[in-house]
DSSP file (Angstrom, degrees, kcal/mol; ACC not computed):
  #  RESIDUE AA STRUCTURE BP1 BP2  ACC     N-H-->O    O-->H-N    N-H-->O    O-->H-N    TCO  KAPPA ALPHA  PHI   PSI    X-CA   Y-CA   Z-CA
    1    1 A M              0   0    0      0, 0.0     2,-0.4     0, 0.0   125,-0.1   0.000 360.0 360.0 360.0 121.3  -48.3    2.8  140.9
    2    2 A A        +     0   0    0    123,-0.3   123,-2.0     2,-0.0     2,-0.3  -0.755 360.0 173.7 -92.0 136.3  -46.7   -0.6  141.1
    3    3 A T  B     -A  124   0A   0     -2,-0.4   121,-0.2   121,-0.2   119,-0.1  -0.953  21.5-148.5-136.3 158.2  -43.0   -0.8  140.4
    4    4 A T        -     0   0    0    119,-0.7   119,-0.3    -2,-0.3    -2,-0.0  -0.965  30.6-109.1-122.5 146.5  -40.3   -3.5  140.5
    5    5 A P        -     0   0    0      0, 0.0     2,-0.3     0, 0.0   118,-0.1  -0.261  33.4-163.8 -70.3 160.2  -36.7   -2.7  141.3
    6    6 A Y        -     0   0    0    116,-0.1     2,-0.2   113,-0.1   113,-0.1  -0.973  19.5-114.0-140.8 157.5  -34.0   -3.0  138.7
    7    7 A S        -     0   0    0    113,-0.5     2,-0.4    -2,-0.3   115,-0.1  -0.609  25.3-147.4 -88.5 154.1  -30.3   -3.2  138.6
    8    8 A N    >   -     0   0    0     -2,-0.2     3,-0.9    39,-0.1     4,-0.1  -0.982   9.1-149.3-125.5 131.9  -28.2   -0.4  137.2
    9    9 A V  G >  S+     0   0    0     39,-0.7     3,-1.7    -2,-0.4     6,-0.2   0.433  75.0 100.1 -82.2   3.3  -25.0   -1.0  135.4
   10   10 A R  G 3  S+     0   0    0      1,-0.3     7,-0.6     6,-0.1    -1,-0.2   0.805  81.4  53.3 -57.2 -28.4  -23.6    2.4  136.4
   11   11 A G  G <  S+     0   0    0     -3,-0.9    -1,-0.3     5,-0.1    -2,-0.1   0.551  78.1 117.5 -87.7  -6.5  -21.6    0.7  139.2
   12   12 A D    <   -     0   0    0     -3,-1.7     3,-0.4     3,-0.1     4,-0.1  -0.373  66.7-134.4 -62.8 136.8  -19.9   -1.9  137.0
   13   13 A A  S >  S+     0   0    0      1,-0.2     3,-1.2     2,-0.2    -1,-0.1   0.891 105.1  53.5 -59.2 -40.9  -16.1   -1.5  137.1
   14   14 A E  T 3  S+     0   0    0      1,-0.3    -1,-0.2    37,-0.0    -2,-0.1   0.841 118.4  35.5 -64.0 -32.5  -15.8   -1.8  133.3
   15   15 A D  T 3  S+     0   0    0     -3,-0.4    37,-0.3    -6,-0.2    -1,-0.3   0.109  83.2 154.1-108.3  20.5  -18.4    0.9  132.8
   16   16 A A    <   +     0   0    0     -3,-1.2    36,-0.7    -5,-0.1    -5,-0.1  -0.221  27.9  95.2 -55.2 135.4  -17.5    3.1  135.7
   17   17 A G  S    S-     0   0    0     -7,-0.6    36,-0.1    34,-0.1    -5,-0.1  -0.823  83.1 -90.8 156.8 166.4  -18.4    6.7  135.0
   18   18 A P        -     0   0    0      0, 0.0    35,-0.2     0, 0.0    -1,-0.1   0.678  51.9-163.8 -76.9 -15.9  -21.2    9.2  135.7
   19   19 A G        -     0   0    0     33,-2.9    36,-0.2     1,-0.2    62,-0.1  -0.369  45.8 -60.1  64.2-149.2  -23.1    8.4  132.5
   20   20 A V    >>  -     0   0    0     34,-0.1     3,-2.0     1,-0.1     4,-0.5  -0.792  48.5-171.9-133.8  88.2  -25.7   11.0  131.5
   21   21 A P  T 34 S+     0   0    0      0, 0.0     3,-0.1     0, 0.0    -1,-0.1   0.734  83.4  59.3 -57.6 -23.8  -28.2   11.3  134.4
   22   22 A E  T 3> S+     0   0    0      1,-0.2     4,-1.9     2,-0.1     5,-0.2   0.715  88.4  77.4 -75.4 -20.3  -30.4   13.6  132.3
   23   23 A A  H <> S+     0   0    0     -3,-2.0     4,-2.1     1,-0.2     5,-0.2   0.925  93.0  42.9 -63.5 -52.7  -30.9   11.0  129.5
   24   24 A L  H  X S+     0   0    0     -4,-0.5     4,-2.8     1,-0.2     5,-0.2   0.951 115.3  46.6 -64.3 -50.9  -33.5    8.7  131.0
   25   25 A P  H  > S+     0   0    0      0, 0.0     4,-2.3     0, 0.0    -1,-0.2   0.888 114.1  49.0 -61.5 -35.4  -35.8   11.3  132.6
   26   26 A R  H  X S+     0   0    0     -4,-1.9     4,-1.9     2,-0.2    -2,-0.2   0.869 111.3  49.7 -70.2 -34.7  -35.8   13.3  129.4
   27   27 A T  H  X S+     0   0    0     -4,-2.1     4,-2.3    -5,-0.2    -1,-0.2   0.919 111.2  49.1 -67.7 -42.8  -36.6   10.2  127.3
   28   28 A L  H  X S+     0   0    0     -4,-2.8     4,-2.5     1,-0.2    -2,-0.2   0.903 109.2  52.6 -61.9 -41.0  -39.4    9.3  129.6
   29   29 A R  H  X S+     0   0    0     -4,-2.3     4,-2.4    -5,-0.2    -1,-0.2   0.910 109.3  49.6 -60.9 -41.3  -40.8   12.9  129.4
   30   30 A E  H  X S+     0   0    0     -4,-1.9     4,-2.7     2,-0.2     5,-0.3   0.894 108.7  52.4 -64.9 -40.0  -40.7   12.6  125.6
   31   31 A V  H  X>S+     0   0    0     -4,-2.3     4,-2.6     1,-0.2     5,-0.6   0.935 111.2  47.6 -59.5 -46.3  -42.5    9.2  125.7
   32   32 A G  H  X5S+     0   0    0     -4,-2.5     4,-1.6     1,-0.2    -2,-0.2   0.894 113.7  47.1 -62.3 -41.3  -45.2   10.9  127.9
   33   33 A R  H  <5S+     0   0    0     -4,-2.4    -2,-0.2    -5,-0.2    -1,-0.2   0.911 118.1  40.0 -66.8 -43.2  -45.5   13.9  125.6
   34   34 A R  H  <5S+     0   0    0     -4,-2.7    -2,-0.2    -5,-0.2    -3,-0.2   0.873 129.1  27.2 -79.0 -37.2  -45.7   11.8  122.4
   35   35 A L  H  <5S-     0   0    0     -4,-2.6     4,-0.2    -5,-0.3    -3,-0.2   0.809 100.9-130.4 -94.0 -32.9  -47.9    9.0  123.6
   36   36 A G    >X< -     0   0    0     -4,-1.6     3,-1.8    -5,-0.6     4,-0.6   0.498  19.3-106.0  83.3 127.5  -49.9   10.7  126.3
   37   37 A P  G >4 S+     0   0    0      0, 0.0     3,-1.0     0, 0.0    91,-0.3   0.811 117.5  65.5 -55.4 -31.6  -50.2    9.0  129.8
   38   38 A A  G 34 S+     0   0    0      1,-0.2    -2,-0.1    89,-0.1    26,-0.1   0.768 102.2  48.8 -63.6 -24.3  -53.8    8.0  129.1
   39   39 A A  G <4 S+     0   0    0     -3,-1.8    25,-2.3    -4,-0.2     2,-0.5   0.625  93.3  92.9 -87.6 -14.8  -52.6    5.7  126.3
   40   40 A I  E <<  +B   63   0A   0     -3,-1.0    88,-2.9    -4,-0.6    89,-0.3  -0.704  40.5 172.4 -92.2 124.4  -49.9    4.0  128.3
   41   41 A D  E    S-     0   0A   0     21,-3.4    86,-3.0    -2,-0.5    85,-1.5   0.885  70.3  -7.2 -86.7 -51.3  -50.7    0.8  130.2
   42   42 A R  E     -BC  62 125A   0     20,-1.4    20,-3.0    83,-0.2     2,-0.4  -0.993  56.9-147.9-150.1 149.4  -47.2   -0.2  131.4
   43   43 A L  E     -BC  61 124A   0     81,-2.5    81,-2.7    -2,-0.3     2,-0.5  -0.953   2.6-159.1-119.0 141.3  -43.6    0.9  131.0
   44   44 A W  E     -BC  60 123A   0     16,-2.8    16,-2.6    -2,-0.4     2,-0.8  -0.984  10.7-165.1-115.6 116.8  -40.5   -1.2  131.1
   45   45 A I  E     -BC  59 122A   0     77,-3.1    77,-2.7    -2,-0.5    14,-0.2  -0.885  10.2-153.2-107.6 106.0  -37.4    0.9  131.9
   46   46 A F        -     0   0    0     12,-2.2    12,-0.5    -2,-0.8    74,-0.1  -0.529  26.0-101.2 -81.3 143.0  -34.3   -1.1  131.1
   47   47 A P        -     0   0    0      0, 0.0   -39,-0.1     0, 0.0    -1,-0.1  -0.369  46.0-117.7 -59.4 137.9  -31.0   -0.4  133.0
   48   48 A P        -     0   0    0      0, 0.0   -39,-0.7     0, 0.0     2,-0.5  -0.348  11.8-121.2 -77.3 157.8  -28.7    1.8  130.8
   49   49 A M  E     -D   56   0A   0      7,-2.8     7,-2.2   -41,-0.1     2,-0.4  -0.874  35.4-165.3 -91.7 130.9  -25.3    0.8  129.5
   50   50 A V  E     +D   55   0A   0     -2,-0.5     2,-0.3     5,-0.2     5,-0.2  -0.967  20.6 171.5-124.8 134.0  -22.9    3.4  130.8
   51   51 A R  E >   -D   54   0A   0      3,-2.0     3,-1.3    -2,-0.4     2,-0.3  -0.851  66.5 -60.2-140.8 102.0  -19.3    4.1  129.6
   52   52 A G  T 3  S-     0   0    0    -36,-0.7   -33,-2.9    -2,-0.3    -1,-0.0  -0.451 121.4 -12.4  63.0-120.8  -17.7    7.2  131.0
   53   53 A R  T 3  S+     0   0    0     -2,-0.3    28,-2.2   -35,-0.2     2,-0.3  -0.045 121.4  90.5-103.4  30.2  -19.9   10.1  130.1
   54   54 A R  E <   -DE  51  80A   0     -3,-1.3    -3,-2.0    26,-0.2     2,-0.3  -0.912  51.7-177.4-121.9 152.4  -21.9    8.2  127.5
   55   55 A E  E     -DE  50  79A   0     24,-2.3    24,-2.7    -2,-0.3     2,-0.4  -0.993  11.3-170.1-152.2 142.8  -25.1    6.3  128.0
   56   56 A W  E     +DE  49  78A   0     -7,-2.2    -7,-2.8    -2,-0.3     2,-0.3  -0.995  21.2 163.2-131.5 137.9  -27.4    4.1  126.0
   57   57 A G  E     - E   0  77A   0     20,-2.2    20,-2.3    -2,-0.4     2,-0.4  -0.940  25.7-141.4-152.0 173.2  -30.9    3.0  127.1
   58   58 A L  E     - E   0  76A   0    -12,-0.5   -12,-2.2    -2,-0.3     2,-0.4  -1.000   7.8-174.6-142.9 135.1  -34.3    1.6  126.3
   59   59 A V  E     -BE  45  75A   0     16,-2.2    16,-3.3    -2,-0.4     2,-0.4  -0.999  11.5-160.7-125.4 132.2  -37.8    2.2  127.5
   60   60 A A  E     -BE  44  74A   0    -16,-2.6   -16,-2.8    -2,-0.4     2,-0.5  -0.950   4.3-161.3-114.6 135.7  -40.7    0.0  126.2
   61   61 A A  E     -BE  43  73A   0     12,-3.5    12,-2.6    -2,-0.4     2,-0.6  -0.966  10.0-152.1-120.0 127.5  -44.3    1.2  126.5
   62   62 A S  E     -BE  42  72A   0    -20,-3.0   -21,-3.4    -2,-0.5   -20,-1.4  -0.880  25.1-166.9 -93.2 118.6  -47.3   -1.0  126.3
   63   63 A C  E     -BE  40  71A   0      8,-3.0     8,-2.7    -2,-0.6   -23,-0.2  -0.856  27.0-101.3-114.1 144.1  -50.2    1.1  124.9
   64   64 A F  E     + E   0  70A   0    -25,-2.3     6,-0.2    -2,-0.4     3,-0.1  -0.371  42.6 166.3 -60.5 133.9  -53.9    0.4  124.8
   65   65 A D        -     0   0    0      4,-1.5     5,-0.1     1,-0.3     4,-0.1  -0.153  61.1 -56.5-145.2  41.5  -54.9   -0.7  121.4
   66   66 A G  S >  S-     0   0    0      1,-0.2     3,-2.1     3,-0.1    -1,-0.3   0.416  97.2 -19.9  89.8 133.6  -58.4   -2.1  121.8
   67   67 A N  T 3  S-     0   0    0      1,-0.3    -1,-0.2    -3,-0.1    -2,-0.2  -0.061 130.0 -16.8  40.0-118.6  -59.7   -4.9  124.1
   68   68 A Q  T 3  S+     0   0    0     -3,-0.1    32,-2.6    -4,-0.1    -1,-0.3   0.467 110.8 106.1 -94.5  -2.4  -56.8   -7.1  125.2
   69   69 A A  E <   - F   0  99A   0     -3,-2.1    -4,-1.5    30,-0.2     2,-0.4  -0.457  49.9-163.2 -80.2 150.6  -54.3   -6.0  122.5
   70   70 A R  E     -EF  64  98A   0     28,-2.8    28,-2.4    -6,-0.2     2,-0.5  -0.999  14.7-137.9-133.3 136.7  -51.4   -3.7  123.3
   71   71 A R  E     -EF  63  97A   0     -8,-2.7    -8,-3.0    -2,-0.4     2,-0.6  -0.812  22.1-141.1 -89.6 129.7  -49.3   -1.7  120.9
   72   72 A L  E     -EF  62  96A   0     24,-3.1    23,-3.1    -2,-0.5    24,-0.7  -0.844  21.3-179.0 -98.3 121.2  -45.6   -1.9  121.8
   73   73 A I  E     -EF  61  94A   0    -12,-2.6   -12,-3.5    -2,-0.6     2,-0.4  -0.971   8.6-159.6-116.9 130.6  -43.6    1.3  121.4
   74   74 A T  E     -EF  60  93A   0     19,-2.5    19,-2.8    -2,-0.4     2,-0.5  -0.888   6.5-162.2-111.4 145.5  -39.9    1.4  122.2
   75   75 A A  E     -EF  59  92A   0    -16,-3.3   -16,-2.2    -2,-0.4     2,-0.4  -0.959  12.5-175.9-123.1 110.0  -37.9    4.5  122.9
   76   76 A C  E     -EF  58  91A   0     15,-1.9    15,-2.3    -2,-0.5     2,-0.3  -0.848   6.7-174.1-105.5 145.0  -34.1    4.0  122.6
   77   77 A Y  E     -EF  57  90A   0    -20,-2.3   -20,-2.2    -2,-0.4     2,-0.4  -0.960  18.8-166.4-137.3 154.6  -31.7    6.7  123.4
   78   78 A S  E     +EF  56  89A   0     11,-2.2    11,-2.7    -2,-0.3     2,-0.3  -0.991  19.0 178.0-134.3 141.7  -28.0    7.6  123.3
   79   79 A A  E     -EF  55  88A   0    -24,-2.7   -24,-2.3    -2,-0.4     2,-0.3  -0.977  10.8-175.2-144.8 154.3  -26.5   10.4  125.2
   80   80 A Q  E     -EF  54  87A   0      7,-2.4     7,-2.9    -2,-0.3     2,-0.5  -0.990  15.0-148.5-150.3 142.0  -23.1   12.0  125.8
   81   81 A R  E     + F   0  86A   0    -28,-2.2     2,-0.2    -2,-0.3     5,-0.2  -0.966  29.6 162.8-111.4 126.2  -21.8   14.8  127.9
   82   82 A T  E >   - F   0  85A   0      3,-2.7     3,-1.2    -2,-0.5    -2,-0.0  -0.705  57.4 -89.2-127.6-179.3  -18.9   16.8  126.5
   83   83 A G  T 3  S+     0   0    0      1,-0.2     3,-0.1    -2,-0.2    -2,-0.0   0.683 127.0  57.3 -65.0 -17.4  -17.2   20.1  127.2
   84   84 A R  T 3  S-     0   0    0      1,-0.3     2,-0.3     3,-0.0    -1,-0.2   0.561 118.5 -98.7 -90.6 -10.0  -19.6   21.5  124.6
   85   85 A G  E <   -F   82   0A   0     -3,-1.2    -3,-2.7     2,-0.0     2,-0.5  -0.900  57.4 -23.2 134.0-161.2  -22.7   20.4  126.5
   86   86 A L  E     -Fg  81 149A   0     62,-0.6    64,-3.2    -2,-0.3    65,-0.8  -0.805  46.6-167.8 -98.5 128.3  -25.4   17.7  126.6
   87   87 A Y  E     +Fg  80 151A   0     -7,-2.9    -7,-2.4    -2,-0.5     2,-0.4  -0.973  11.2 172.7-118.1 128.8  -26.1   15.6  123.5
   88   88 A L  E     -F   79   0A   0     63,-1.8     2,-0.5    -2,-0.5    -9,-0.2  -0.992  12.1-178.6-141.4 128.7  -29.2   13.4  123.5
   89   89 A D  E     +F   78   0A   0    -11,-2.7   -11,-2.2    -2,-0.4     2,-0.4  -0.981  12.8 170.8-126.9 117.3  -30.7   11.4  120.6
   90   90 A S  E     -F   77   0A   0     -2,-0.5     2,-0.4   -13,-0.2   -13,-0.2  -0.976   9.4-170.0-129.5 145.1  -33.9    9.5  121.3
   91   91 A R  E     -F   76   0A   0    -15,-2.3   -15,-1.9    -2,-0.4     2,-0.5  -0.997  12.8-147.3-136.7 135.2  -36.2    7.7  118.9
   92   92 A L  E     -F   75   0A   0     -2,-0.4     2,-0.4   -17,-0.2   -17,-0.2  -0.877  19.0-171.5-101.1 132.9  -39.7    6.1  119.3
   93   93 A L  E     -F   74   0A   0    -19,-2.8   -19,-2.5    -2,-0.5     2,-0.7  -0.983  23.5-133.3-127.1 135.3  -40.5    3.1  117.2
   94   94 A D  E     -F   73   0A   0     -2,-0.4   -21,-0.2   -21,-0.2     3,-0.1  -0.790  23.0-177.6 -84.9 114.4  -43.8    1.3  116.8
   95   95 A E  E     -     0   0A   0    -23,-3.1     2,-0.2    -2,-0.7   -22,-0.2   0.549  43.5-102.7 -93.9  -9.0  -42.9   -2.4  117.2
   96   96 A G  E     -F   72   0A   0    -24,-0.7   -24,-3.1     2,-0.0     2,-0.4  -0.706  40.5 -58.7 120.5-172.2  -46.4   -3.8  116.5
   97   97 A V  E     +F   71   0A   0    -26,-0.2   -26,-0.2    -2,-0.2   -28,-0.1  -0.897  47.6 161.5-118.5 141.7  -49.4   -5.2  118.4
   98   98 A A  E     -F   70   0A   0    -28,-2.4   -28,-2.8    -2,-0.4     2,-0.1  -0.971  48.1 -80.7-150.0 160.4  -49.6   -8.2  120.7
   99   99 A P  E >>  -F   69   0A   0      0, 0.0     3,-1.7     0, 0.0     4,-0.7  -0.427  44.0-121.9 -62.1 141.0  -51.9   -9.6  123.4
  100  100 A A  G >4 S+     0   0    0    -32,-2.6     3,-0.9     1,-0.3   -31,-0.1   0.847 108.9  59.6 -55.3 -38.5  -51.2   -7.9  126.7
  101  101 A E  G 34 S+     0   0    0      1,-0.2     4,-0.4   -33,-0.2    -1,-0.3   0.672 100.7  56.8 -70.2 -14.8  -50.4  -11.1  128.5
  102  102 A R  G <> S+     0   0    0     -3,-1.7     4,-1.8     1,-0.1     3,-0.5   0.720  86.3  78.8 -85.5 -21.8  -47.5  -11.8  126.1
  103  103 A L  H <X S+     0   0    0     -3,-0.9     4,-2.5    -4,-0.7     5,-0.2   0.864  86.0  56.4 -63.2 -39.4  -45.6   -8.6  126.7
  104  104 A P  H  > S+     0   0    0      0, 0.0     4,-1.8     0, 0.0    -1,-0.2   0.910 109.8  48.0 -57.7 -37.9  -43.9   -9.6  130.0
  105  105 A R  H  > S+     0   0    0     -3,-0.5     4,-1.8    -4,-0.4    -2,-0.2   0.875 109.1  53.4 -68.1 -36.9  -42.4  -12.7  128.2
  106  106 A V  H  X S+     0   0    0     -4,-1.8     4,-1.6     1,-0.2    -1,-0.2   0.916 108.0  50.8 -61.3 -42.6  -41.3  -10.5  125.3
  107  107 A M  H  X S+     0   0    0     -4,-2.5     4,-1.7     1,-0.2    -2,-0.2   0.863 105.9  55.0 -66.2 -35.6  -39.5   -8.2  127.8
  108  108 A E  H  X S+     0   0    0     -4,-1.8     4,-2.1     1,-0.2    -1,-0.2   0.899 106.6  52.6 -61.0 -39.2  -37.8  -11.2  129.4
  109  109 A G  H  X S+     0   0    0     -4,-1.8     4,-2.5     1,-0.2    -2,-0.2   0.856 103.3  56.7 -64.6 -35.7  -36.5  -12.1  125.9
  110  110 A V  H  X S+     0   0    0     -4,-1.6     4,-0.9     1,-0.2    -1,-0.2   0.922 108.3  47.9 -60.7 -43.4  -35.1   -8.6  125.5
  111  111 A V  H >< S+     0   0    0     -4,-1.7     3,-0.5     1,-0.2     7,-0.3   0.925 114.4  45.6 -63.3 -44.8  -33.0   -9.1  128.7
  112  112 A K  H 3< S+     0   0    0     -4,-2.1    -2,-0.2     1,-0.2    -1,-0.2   0.841 114.5  47.0 -69.2 -34.3  -31.8  -12.5  127.5
  113  113 A R  H 3< S+     0   0    0     -4,-2.5    -1,-0.2    -5,-0.1    -2,-0.2   0.535  86.0 116.5 -87.6  -6.1  -30.9  -11.4  124.0
  114  114 A G  S << S-     0   0    0     -4,-0.9    -3,-0.0    -3,-0.5    -4,-0.0  -0.139  77.9-115.1 -62.0 159.4  -29.1   -8.3  124.9
  115  115 A P  S    S+     0   0    0      0, 0.0    -1,-0.1     0, 0.0    -4,-0.0   0.746 100.1  18.7 -67.9 -22.9  -25.4   -7.9  124.2
  116  116 A R  S    S-     0   0    0     -5,-0.1     2,-1.1     3,-0.1     3,-0.1  -0.979  93.2 -97.2-143.3 152.0  -24.5   -7.8  127.9
  117  117 A P        +     0   0    0      0, 0.0    -5,-0.1     0, 0.0     3,-0.1  -0.605  48.2 165.6 -73.1 103.3  -26.4   -8.9  131.0
  118  118 A L        -     0   0    0     -2,-1.1     2,-0.1    -7,-0.3  -109,-0.1   0.623  43.9-114.8 -94.9 -14.9  -27.9   -5.5  132.1
  119  119 A G        -     0   0    0     -8,-0.2    -1,-0.3    -3,-0.1    -3,-0.1  -0.330  45.9 -43.9 101.1 171.0  -30.5   -6.8  134.6
  120  120 A S        -     0   0    0     -2,-0.1  -113,-0.5     1,-0.1     2,-0.1  -0.378  61.3-108.7 -76.1 151.5  -34.2   -6.8  134.6
  121  121 A P        -     0   0    0      0, 0.0     2,-0.5     0, 0.0   -75,-0.2  -0.398  27.6-111.3 -76.2 156.9  -36.2   -3.7  133.7
  122  122 A R  E     - C   0  45A   0    -77,-2.7   -77,-3.1    -2,-0.1     2,-0.5  -0.768  33.8-145.1 -81.2 130.0  -38.1   -1.6  136.2
  123  123 A V  E     - C   0  44A   0     -2,-0.5  -119,-0.7  -119,-0.3     2,-0.5  -0.885  14.6-169.8-104.6 126.9  -41.8   -2.1  135.5
  124  124 A V  E     -AC   3  43A   0    -81,-2.7   -81,-2.5    -2,-0.5     2,-0.8  -0.968  14.3-146.3-119.7 119.1  -44.1    0.9  136.0
  125  125 A E  E     + C   0  42A   0   -123,-2.0  -123,-0.3    -2,-0.5   -83,-0.2  -0.751  28.7 162.6 -83.4 108.7  -47.9    0.3  135.9
  126  126 A V    >   -     0   0    0    -85,-1.5     3,-2.3    -2,-0.8     6,-0.3   0.820  17.4-170.7 -93.1 -39.6  -49.4    3.5  134.4
  127  127 A A  T 3  S-     0   0    0    -86,-3.0   -86,-0.3     1,-0.3     3,-0.1   0.799  73.0 -60.0  52.6  34.5  -52.8    2.0  133.6
  128  128 A G  T 3  S+     0   0    0    -88,-2.9     2,-0.6   -91,-0.3    -1,-0.3   0.622 101.9 140.7  74.3  12.3  -53.7    5.1  131.6
  129  129 A G    <>  -     0   0    0     -3,-2.3     4,-1.8   -89,-0.3    -1,-0.2  -0.792  45.6-160.9 -98.9 122.7  -53.4    7.3  134.7
  130  130 A T  H  > S+     0   0    0     -2,-0.6     4,-2.9     1,-0.2     5,-0.2   0.873  95.6  58.4 -60.8 -37.1  -51.9   10.7  134.5
  131  131 A E  H  > S+     0   0    0      1,-0.2     4,-2.3     2,-0.2    -1,-0.2   0.905 104.8  49.1 -61.7 -42.2  -51.2   10.6  138.2
  132  132 A A  H  > S+     0   0    0     -6,-0.3     4,-1.8     2,-0.2    -1,-0.2   0.907 113.8  45.5 -65.2 -41.6  -49.1    7.4  137.9
  133  133 A F  H  X S+     0   0    0     -4,-1.8     4,-2.3     2,-0.2    -2,-0.2   0.920 112.6  50.7 -68.1 -42.4  -47.0    8.9  135.1
  134  134 A D  H  X S+     0   0    0     -4,-2.9     4,-2.1     1,-0.2    -2,-0.2   0.875 108.2  53.3 -61.9 -37.2  -46.6   12.2  137.0
  135  135 A A  H  X S+     0   0    0     -4,-2.3     4,-0.7     2,-0.2    -1,-0.2   0.893 107.9  50.9 -65.1 -39.3  -45.5   10.3  140.1
  136  136 A L  H >< S+     0   0    0     -4,-1.8     3,-1.1     1,-0.2    -2,-0.2   0.947 113.0  44.9 -60.3 -48.6  -42.8    8.6  138.1
  137  137 A M  H >< S+     0   0    0     -4,-2.3     3,-1.7     1,-0.3    -2,-0.2   0.816 103.7  63.7 -68.3 -30.6  -41.6   11.9  136.7
  138  138 A A  H 3< S+     0   0    0     -4,-2.1    -1,-0.3     1,-0.3    -2,-0.2   0.698  88.9  71.6 -66.8 -17.6  -41.7   13.5  140.1
  139  139 A G  T << S+     0   0    0     -3,-1.1     2,-0.4    -4,-0.7    -1,-0.3   0.550  86.2  80.9 -74.3  -6.6  -39.0   11.0  141.2
  140  140 A F  S <  S-     0   0    0     -3,-1.7     2,-0.1    -4,-0.1    -3,-0.0  -0.824  91.4-107.4-103.0 140.6  -36.4   12.8  139.1
  141  141 A D    >   -     0   0    0     -2,-0.4     3,-1.9     1,-0.1     4,-0.2  -0.420  23.2-131.1 -62.8 133.2  -34.7   16.0  140.2
  142  142 A G  G >  S+     0   0    0      1,-0.3     3,-1.8     2,-0.2     4,-0.2   0.751 102.3  72.0 -59.2 -25.8  -35.9   19.0  138.4
  143  143 A D  G >> S+     0   0    0      1,-0.3     3,-1.2     2,-0.2     4,-0.6   0.755  83.1  70.9 -62.1 -23.3  -32.3   20.1  137.6
  144  144 A L  G <4 S+     0   0    0     -3,-1.9    -1,-0.3     1,-0.2    -2,-0.2   0.616 100.7  45.8 -69.7 -10.3  -32.1   17.2  135.2
  145  145 A F  G <4 S+     0   0    0     -3,-1.8    -1,-0.2    -4,-0.2    -2,-0.2   0.401  94.3  78.9-109.8   0.2  -34.5   19.1  132.8
  146  146 A E  T <4  +     0   0    0     -3,-1.2    -2,-0.1    -4,-0.2     2,-0.1   0.907  70.0  81.9 -82.5 -42.9  -32.9   22.6  133.0
  147  147 A E  S  < S-     0   0    0     -4,-0.6     2,-0.1     1,-0.1   -62,-0.0  -0.398  81.0-119.3 -70.0 136.5  -29.9   22.4  130.6
  148  148 A A        -     0   0    0     -2,-0.1   -62,-0.6     1,-0.1     2,-0.4  -0.453  28.2-113.2 -70.1 145.7  -30.6   22.9  126.9
  149  149 A V  E     -g   86   0A   0      1,-0.1   -62,-0.2    -2,-0.1    -1,-0.1  -0.698  17.5-152.0 -81.7 129.1  -29.6   20.0  124.7
  150  150 A A  E     -     0   0A   0    -64,-3.2   -63,-0.2    -2,-0.4    -1,-0.1   0.773  62.0 -60.4 -73.4 -26.7  -26.7   20.9  122.4
  151  151 A G  E     -g   87   0A   0    -65,-0.8   -63,-1.8     1,-0.1    -1,-0.3  -0.949  52.3 -78.6 164.2 177.6  -27.8   18.4  119.7
  152  152 A P  S    S+     0   0    0      0, 0.0     2,-0.4     0, 0.0   -74,-0.1   0.766 110.5  25.6 -77.0 -24.7  -28.4   14.8  118.9
  153  153 A R  S    S-     0   0    0    -65,-0.1     2,-0.3    -3,-0.1   -65,-0.1  -0.999  77.3-121.5-142.0 141.9  -24.7   13.9  118.5
  154  154 A A        -     0   0    0     -2,-0.4     2,-0.3   -67,-0.1   -73,-0.0  -0.593  38.1-108.2 -77.7 140.4  -21.5   15.3  119.8
  155  155 A A              0   0    0     -2,-0.3    -1,-0.1     1,-0.2     0, 0.0  -0.541 360.0 360.0 -68.1 129.5  -19.0   16.5  117.1
  156  156 A G              0   0    0     -2,-0.3    -1,-0.2    -3,-0.0    -2,-0.0   0.448 360.0 360.0 -86.9 360.0  -16.2   13.9  117.1
């Protein structure tokens, strides 16, 4: 599995806070469940925006869609930890089909057009391999999957 490092905004002074460490691994698990690792060519895991105990993030999946074409699926999430528990809302969207060689340039554009400079995404080559996806998920502490989610949104 090939990966590239990425910067994480958790350390920014303006956004100092613990964020929601459970959010990204649970979103990735949902991507794997809904799409199936065999369908995934590559993942782009964008650094999250963190503000206190809130977090927002994006994962993009390039999925096999015949010959050289790839279907782009995005998973955006928002999460919050409150005294009432963990709240996580994630949504998968089908963004369309494009030639595989164009997607890295599309991802560069996502970084440039973002509301804040978050840094480059981590790129994970899955290549339709269950082993590669399982290795990605094994990098997360199992405790991040234990707590039940209280709901998609915290009551304000």
